[in-house]
MMTF fields as JSON, N, C-alpha, C and O atoms, coordinates in Angstrom:
{
  "mmtfVersion": "1.0.0",
  "mmtfProducer": "UNKNOWN",
  "numBonds": 383,
  "numAtoms": 384,
  "numGroups": 96,
  "numChains": 1,
  "numModels": 1,
  "chainsPerModel": [1],
  "groupsPerChain": [96],
  "chainIdList": ["A"],
  "bondAtomList": [4, 2, 8, 6, 12, 10, 16, 14, 20, 18, 24, 22, 28, 26, 32, 30, 36, 34, 40, 38, 44, 42, 48, 46, 52, 50, 56, 54, 60, 58, 64, 62, 68, 66, 72, 70, 76, 74, 80, 78, 84, 82, 88, 86, 92, 90, 96, 94, 100, 98, 104, 102, 108, 106, 112, 110, 116, 114, 120, 118, 124, 122, 128, 126, 132, 130, 136, 134, 140, 138, 144, 142, 148, 146, 152, 150, 156, 154, 160, 158, 164, 162, 168, 166, 172, 170, 176, 174, 180, 178, 184, 182, 188, 186, 192, 190, 196, 194, 200, 198, 204, 202, 208, 206, 212, 210, 216, 214, 220, 218, 224, 222, 228, 226, 232, 230, 236, 234, 240, 238, 244, 242, 248, 246, 252, 250, 256, 254, 260, 258, 264, 262, 268, 266, 272, 270, 276, 274, 280, 278, 284, 282, 288, 286, 292, 290, 296, 294, 300, 298, 304, 302, 308, 306, 312, 310, 316, 314, 320, 318, 324, 322, 328, 326, 332, 330, 336, 334, 340, 338, 344, 342, 348, 346, 352, 350, 356, 354, 360, 358, 364, 362, 368, 366, 372, 370, 376, 374, 380, 378],
  "bondOrderList": [1, 1, 1, 1, 1, 1, 1, 1, 1, 1, 1, 1, 1, 1, 1, 1, 1, 1, 1, 1, 1, 1, 1, 1, 1, 1, 1, 1, 1, 1, 1, 1, 1, 1, 1, 1, 1, 1, 1, 1, 1, 1, 1, 1, 1, 1, 1, 1, 1, 1, 1, 1, 1, 1, 1, 1, 1, 1, 1, 1, 1, 1, 1, 1, 1, 1, 1, 1, 1, 1, 1, 1, 1, 1, 1, 1, 1, 1, 1, 1, 1, 1, 1, 1, 1, 1, 1, 1, 1, 1, 1, 1, 1, 1, 1],
  "groupList": [{"groupName": "UNK", "atomNameList": ["N", "CA", "C", "O"], "elementList": ["N", "C", "C", "O"], "formalChargeList": [0, 0, 0, 0], "bondAtomList": [1, 0, 2, 1, 3, 2], "bondOrderList": [1, 1, 2], "singleLetterCode": "X", "chemCompType": "L-PEPTIDE LINKING"}],
  "groupTypeList": [0, 0, 0, 0, 0, 0, 0, 0, 0, 0, 0, 0, 0, 0, 0, 0, 0, 0, 0, 0, 0, 0, 0, 0, 0, 0, 0, 0, 0, 0, 0, 0, 0, 0, 0, 0, 0, 0, 0, 0, 0, 0, 0, 0, 0, 0, 0, 0, 0, 0, 0, 0, 0, 0, 0, 0, 0, 0, 0, 0, 0, 0, 0, 0, 0, 0, 0, 0, 0, 0, 0, 0, 0, 0, 0, 0, 0, 0, 0, 0, 0, 0, 0, 0, 0, 0, 0, 0, 0, 0, 0, 0, 0, 0, 0, 0],
  "groupIdList": [1, 2, 3, 4, 5, 6, 7, 8, 9, 10, 11, 12, 13, 14, 15, 16, 17, 18, 19, 20, 21, 22, 23, 24, 25, 26, 27, 28, 29, 30, 31, 32, 33, 34, 35, 36, 37, 38, 39, 40, 41, 42, 43, 44, 45, 46, 47, 48, 49, 50, 51, 52, 53, 54, 55, 56, 57, 58, 59, 60, 61, 62, 63, 64, 65, 66, 67, 68, 69, 70, 71, 72, 73, 74, 75, 76, 77, 78, 79, 80, 81, 82, 83, 84, 85, 86, 87, 88, 89, 90, 91, 92, 93, 94, 95, 96],
  "secStructList": [7, 7, 7, 7, 7, 7, 7, 7, 6, 6, 2, 2, 2, 2, 2, 2, 6, 1, 6, 6, 2, 2, 2, 2, 2, 2, 2, 2, 2, 2, 2, 2, 2, 2, 2, 2, 2, 2, 4, 4, 4, 2, 2, 2, 0, 0, 0, 0, 0, 1, 7, 7, 7, 2, 2, 2, 2, 2, 2, 2, 2, 2, 2, 2, 2, 2, 2, 2, 2, 2, 2, 2, 2, 2, 2, 2, 2, 2, 2, 2, 2, 2, 1, 7, 7, 7, 2, 2, 2, 2, 6, 6, 6, 7, 7, 7],
  "xCoordList": [29.193, 28.075, 27.148, 27.415, 26.099, 25.252, 23.965, 23.506, 23.492, 22.177, 20.92, 21.01, 19.921, 18.655, 18.416, 18.394, 18.252, 17.715, 16.453, 15.65, 16.052, 14.697, 13.517, 13.711, 12.451, 11.598, 10.899, 10.557, 10.768, 10.457, 9.031, 8.214, 8.663, 7.222, 6.376, 5.162, 6.923, 6.126, 6.002, 5.537, 6.429, 6.636, 5.233, 4.899, 4.179, 2.819, 2.144, 1.41, 2.375, 1.605, 2.065, 1.297, 3.408, 3.922, 3.3, 3.01, 3.133, 3.016, 1.36, 0.958, 0.584, -0.941, -1.095, -2.178, -0.29, -0.451, 0.134, 0.479, 0.195, 0.662, -0.699, -1.705, -0.697, -2.019, -3.267, -4.463, -2.791, -3.7, -4.043, -4.98, -3.22, -3.211, -4.463, -4.751, -5.104, -6.403, -7.502, -8.237, -7.552, -8.545, -8.296, -9.204, -6.872, -6.646, -6.766, -7.075, -6.494, -6.773, -8.276, -8.671, -9.175, -10.392, -10.953, -11.848, -10.58, -10.724, -10.328, -11.083, -9.202, -8.619, -9.486, -9.852, -9.775, -10.86, -12.03, -12.499, -12.597, -14.085, -13.941, -14.82, -12.911, -12.712, -12.591, -13.235, -11.64, -11.502, -12.706, -13.047, -13.512, -14.919, -15.853, -16.597, -15.956, -16.817, -16.783, -17.711, -15.112, -15.04, -15.141, -15.497, -14.824, -15.118, -16.672, -16.991, -17.589, -19.043, -19.277, -20.162, -18.636, -19.324, -18.441, -19.022, -17.195, -16.71, -17.207, -17.147, -17.797, -18.105, -19.465, -19.949, -20.111, -21.364, -20.88, -21.729, -19.593, -19.316, -19.284, -19.393, -19.155, -19.195, -20.422, -20.666, -21.648, -23.002, -23.619, -24.465, -23.078, -23.417, -22.987, -23.796, -21.946, -21.002, -21.839, -22.03, -22.365, -22.919, -24.291, -24.854, -24.989, -26.591, -27.075, -27.962, -26.348, -27.08, -26.547, -27.245, -25.038, -24.593, -24.349, -24.039, -24.555, -24.406, -23.272, -23.244, -22.228, -20.945, -20.642, -21.142, -19.89, -19.644, -18.546, -17.903, -18.429, -17.24, -15.997, -15.298, -15.473, -14.421, -14.316, -13.362, -15.333, -15.265, -15.114, -14.414, -15.909, -15.796, -14.38, -13.88, -13.696, -12.487, -11.29, -10.378, -11.462, -10.526, -10.803, -9.874, -11.995, -12.447, -11.608, -10.787, -12.179, -11.479, -10.031, -9.369, -9.361, -7.845, -7.411, -6.522, -7.886, -7.414, -7.608, -6.721, -8.807, -9.103, -7.932, -7.519, -7.412, -6.663, -5.232, -4.544, -4.764, -3.437, -3.333, -2.267, -4.394, -4.261, -4.338, -3.655, -4.902, -4.761, -3.479, -3.03, -2.744, -1.123, -0.305, 0.55, -0.678, 0.097, 0.089, 1.094, -1.105, -1.399, -0.727, -0.195, -0.82, -0.257, 1.263, 1.898, 1.72, 3.206, 3.544, 4.529, 2.85, 3.152, 3.144, 4.033, 2.134, 1.99, 2.987, 3.497, 3.429, 4.558, 5.791, 6.283, 6.279, 7.217, 7.223, 8.106, 6.287, 6.077, 6.18, 6.86, 5.691, 5.857, 7.189, 7.707, 7.749, 9.304, 10.154, 11.307, 9.72, 10.685, 10.6, 11.523, 9.169, 8.917, 8.469, 8.251, 8.405, 8.125, 9.38, 10.47, 8.996, 10.237, 10.359, 9.433, 11.463, 11.785, 12.724, 13.544, 12.418, 13.32, 13.883, 13.222, 15.238, 15.848, 16.023, 16.046, 16.154, 16.268, 14.898, 14.926, 13.894, 12.774, 12.914, 12.565, 13.49, 13.903, 14.875, 14.787, 16.016, 16.99, 16.552, 17.362, 15.343, 15.109, 14.396, 14.225, 14.056, 13.303, 14.491, 14.193, 15.605, 16.38, 17.361, 18.067, 17.463, 18.537, 19.853, 19.824, 21.041, 22.263, 22.708, 23.747],
  "yCoordList": [22.463, 22.767, 22.203, 22.569, 21.356, 20.812, 21.864, 22.239, 22.249, 22.653, 21.808, 20.707, 22.158, 21.234, 20.892, 21.861, 19.884, 19.439, 19.957, 20.102, 20.269, 20.851, 19.563, 18.402, 20.068, 18.711, 18.281, 19.046, 16.982, 16.161, 16.539, 16.385, 17.151, 17.561, 16.366, 16.474, 15.187, 13.992, 12.83, 11.691, 13.37, 12.513, 12.349, 11.164, 13.281, 13.34, 12.279, 11.466, 12.25, 11.327, 9.8, 8.845, 9.72, 8.305, 7.802, 6.62, 8.739, 8.262, 7.858, 6.769, 8.569, 8.495, 7.306, 6.77, 6.624, 5.428, 4.176, 3.088, 4.404, 3.075, 2.393, 3.081, 1.107, 0.406, 0.891, 0.711, 1.466, 1.556, 3.037, 3.382, 4.007, 5.122, 6.258, 7.165, 5.939, 6.734, 6.103, 6.886, 4.908, 4.624, 5.062, 5.323, 5.168, 5.424, 7.06, 7.61, 7.722, 9.323, 9.427, 10.295, 8.697, 8.865, 8.535, 9.248, 7.739, 7.229, 8.21, 8.459, 8.748, 9.86, 11.113, 11.763, 11.436, 12.511, 12.275, 13.158, 11.232, 10.915, 10.918, 11.438, 10.375, 10.451, 11.876, 12.3, 12.557, 14.064, 14.672, 15.376, 14.692, 15.325, 14.855, 15.682, 13.662, 13.187, 13.538, 13.636, 13.764, 14.174, 15.95, 16.545, 16.553, 17.747, 18.335, 19.432, 17.172, 17.494, 17.123, 17.741, 16.166, 15.71, 16.192, 16.179, 16.595, 17.067, 18.396, 18.544, 19.483, 20.568, 20.216, 21.005, 19.104, 18.673, 17.831, 17.329, 17.622, 16.702, 17.569, 16.953, 18.847, 19.778, 19.987, 20.187, 19.989, 20.462, 18.912, 18.868, 17.879, 16.455, 16.51, 16.383, 16.665, 16.569, 17.404, 16.878, 18.627, 19.765, 19.476, 19.473, 19.181, 19.082, 17.894, 17.785, 16.82, 15.537, 14.702, 13.964, 14.926, 14.202, 15.063, 14.579, 16.201, 16.996, 17.446, 17.624, 17.64, 17.943, 19.296, 20.095, 19.864, 21.001, 21.442, 20.628, 22.821, 23.192, 22.695, 22.381, 22.528, 21.898, 20.629, 20.26, 19.89, 18.456, 18.146, 17.231, 19.067, 19.094, 19.322, 18.627, 20.334, 20.77, 19.686, 19.547, 18.934, 17.795, 16.741, 15.958, 16.468, 15.273, 15.402, 14.665, 16.64, 16.982, 17.115, 16.679, 17.687, 17.572, 16.2, 15.841, 15.3, 13.988, 13.316, 12.618, 13.545, 13.081, 13.266, 12.407, 14.624, 15.089, 14.484, 13.955, 14.552, 14.027, 12.455, 11.95, 11.741, 10.239, 10.135, 9.209, 10.759, 10.659, 10.782, 10.06, 11.983, 12.247, 11.03, 10.506, 10.637, 9.509, 8.116, 7.501, 7.8, 6.635, 6.855, 5.931, 7.836, 8.154, 7.908, 7.242, 8.621, 8.275, 6.843, 6.323, 6.275, 4.855, 4.118, 3.366, 4.412, 3.439, 3.941, 3.093, 5.292, 5.781, 4.851, 4.054, 4.992, 4.279, 2.415, 1.645, 2.299, 0.576, 0.477, -0.472, 1.197, 1.074, 1.59, 1.11, 2.345, 2.587, 1.468, 1.391, 0.577, -0.308, -1.854, -2.665, -2.011, -3.303, -3.486, -4.579, -2.396, -2.7, -2.66, -2.126, -3.299, -3.363, -2.083, -1.572, -1.695, -0.532, -0.947, -1.866, 0.007, -0.327, 0.955, 1.946, 0.928, 2.026, 2.541, 3.729, 1.443, 1.864, 2.671, 3.201, 2.651, 3.341, 4.827, 5.578, 5.203, 6.626, 7.292, 8.408, 6.226, 6.896, 6.759, 7.114, 6.276, 6.622, 7.93, 8.447, 8.383, 9.681, 10.856, 12.024, 10.628, 11.545, 11.916, 11.051, 13.325, 13.453, 13.959, 14.667, 13.644, 14.125, 15.053, 15.681],
  "zCoordList": [3.426, 3.735, 2.578, 1.433, 2.779, 1.875, 1.845, 2.923, 0.822, 0.578, 0.5, -0.042, 0.921, 0.681, -0.694, -1.454, -1.151, -2.265, -2.71, -1.788, -3.82, -4.132, -4.117, -4.475, -3.672, -3.273, -4.644, -5.546, -4.61, -5.777, -5.945, -5.038, -7.38, -7.422, -7.622, -7.449, -7.985, -8.118, -6.818, -6.852, -6.013, -4.654, -4.376, -4.386, -4.098, -3.829, -4.618, -4.056, -5.97, -6.665, -6.567, -6.688, -6.334, -5.984, -4.593, -4.409, -3.698, -2.157, -2.563, -2.153, -3.216, -3.414, -4.137, -3.899, -5.051, -5.892, -4.752, -5.212, -3.475, -2.842, -2.393, -2.219, -2.223, -2.215, -1.057, -1.283, 0.074, 1.266, 1.415, 2.135, 0.674, 0.923, 0.709, 1.49, -0.557, -0.455, 0.692, 1.294, 0.903, 1.842, 3.158, 3.947, 3.471, 4.865, 4.994, 6.05, 3.835, 3.907, 4.044, 4.822, 3.426, 3.645, 5.07, 5.525, 5.615, 6.865, 7.922, 8.862, 7.788, 8.702, 8.413, 9.392, 7.434, 7.188, 7.812, 8.53, 7.672, 8.124, 9.79, 10.477, 10.308, 11.618, 12.223, 13.182, 11.486, 11.975, 11.694, 12.645, 10.754, 10.674, 11.578, 12.105, 11.864, 12.932, 14.343, 15.146, 14.534, 15.942, 15.969, 16.987, 14.876, 14.903, 15.138, 15.597, 14.642, 14.943, 16.21, 16.802, 16.842, 18.148, 19.357, 20.442, 19.35, 20.417, 21.232, 22.453, 20.108, 21.021, 21.637, 22.449, 21.318, 22.416, 23.561, 24.297, 23.79, 24.782, 26.076, 27.136, 26.115, 27.214, 27.554, 28.744, 26.426, 26.864, 27.543, 28.436, 26.989, 27.695, 28.982, 29.901, 29.16, 30.514, 31.511, 32.607, 31.29, 32.224, 32.34, 33.435, 31.049, 31.11, 31.609, 32.456, 30.952, 31.212, 32.371, 33.067, 32.524, 33.502, 35.02, 36.109, 34.735, 35.817, 36.557, 37.774, 35.652, 35.97, 36.299, 35.507, 37.346, 37.636, 36.531, 35.867, 36.43, 35.51, 35.747, 34.784, 37.21, 37.456, 36.94, 36.255, 37.265, 36.827, 35.512, 35.078, 34.742, 33.187, 32.745, 31.86, 33.376, 32.99, 33.147, 32.332, 34.359, 34.567, 33.846, 33.651, 33.324, 32.439, 30.999, 30.454, 30.655, 29.142, 29.264, 28.322, 30.344, 30.231, 30.382, 29.611, 31.276, 31.279, 29.91, 29.417, 29.299, 27.933, 26.96, 26.181, 27.129, 25.975, 26.405, 25.532, 27.755, 28.125, 27.944, 27.593, 28.176, 27.963, 26.284, 25.847, 25.481, 24.02, 23.457, 22.567, 24.16, 23.909, 24.291, 23.576, 25.529, 26.137, 25.288, 24.933, 25.071, 24.295, 22.711, 22.094, 22.343, 20.977, 20.943, 20.125, 22.054, 22.254, 22.535, 22.011, 23.249, 23.527, 22.157, 21.758, 21.577, 20.085, 19.173, 18.44, 19.04, 18.256, 18.707, 17.909, 20.051, 20.348, 20.018, 19.641, 20.253, 19.845, 18.454, 18.063, 17.61, 16.166, 15.839, 14.83, 16.399, 15.882, 16.419, 15.994, 17.317, 18.021, 17.303, 17.224, 16.793, 16.502, 14.811, 14.287, 14.239, 13.005, 11.946, 12.152, 10.856, 9.993, 9.14, 8.509, 9.199, 8.265, 7.109, 7.134, 5.959, 4.762, 4.555, 4.246, 4.743, 4.49, 3.14, 2.817, 2.323, 0.789, 0.108, -1.003, 0.871, 0.42, 0.452, -0.459, 1.651, 1.531, 0.638, 0.126, 0.521, -0.369, -1.856, -2.713, -2.232, -3.635, -3.712, -4.816, -2.85, -2.956, -2.514, -2.764, -1.972, -1.696, -2.704, -3.224, -3.059, -3.963, -3.409, -2.403, -4.003, -3.365, -4.292, -4.087]
}
């Protein structure tokens, strides 16, 4: 039985130095921040401006969440199937 290798303390620094990681991190943060500011007002907009009933709003928000999961799953499968993988990349970080 093998025990788990101790985590490499410098792995985060190596990942951070990859070419597009800082910009990608900033864009993901800004997207999350923007959504956290806008999503609470979506229900107010649906009820007050559009005139949705609570049932219609619930169905809309549920379909919105389910479609996001389905699209994310589809994109992940496409990415796993069609992008190039470099096996040696992970073997550099793994300790035996």
